[in-house]
C-alpha positions, 0 to 999 in steps of 0.5 A: 878112148882110143890111142888115135885121140892122143897122137901128141903124147909121148908113150913110155914103157919099162926098160925091162920090156922085151923087143917083142912089143908085148908091153904096157905103155904109159903117157902123162896127160894134161891135168895129172892124168895118166894114159895106159895102152897095150903096145901090141895095139898102139891105135887101140883102146886107152885106159885113163887113170889118176896119178894116185890110181897108177901109184896104187897099182905100182905099189900093189905090183911091187908088193906082190898083190898080183902074184897069183896071176903068174902062179 
């Protein structure tokens, strides 16, 4: 799906994001799903997840599961 198909949703990003626009943005969708996009390409592709999938990702990020990506 492309973000252009989700023009009515409210996109949010972390308050820790910098002003350069290199951020992950999330939007709540009907039915409890969550959309994710890259703020550098706001009209580009969107990934759709369940709340449980997003919760698992956030827990993994907080728990260090992805630290090997940054050294």
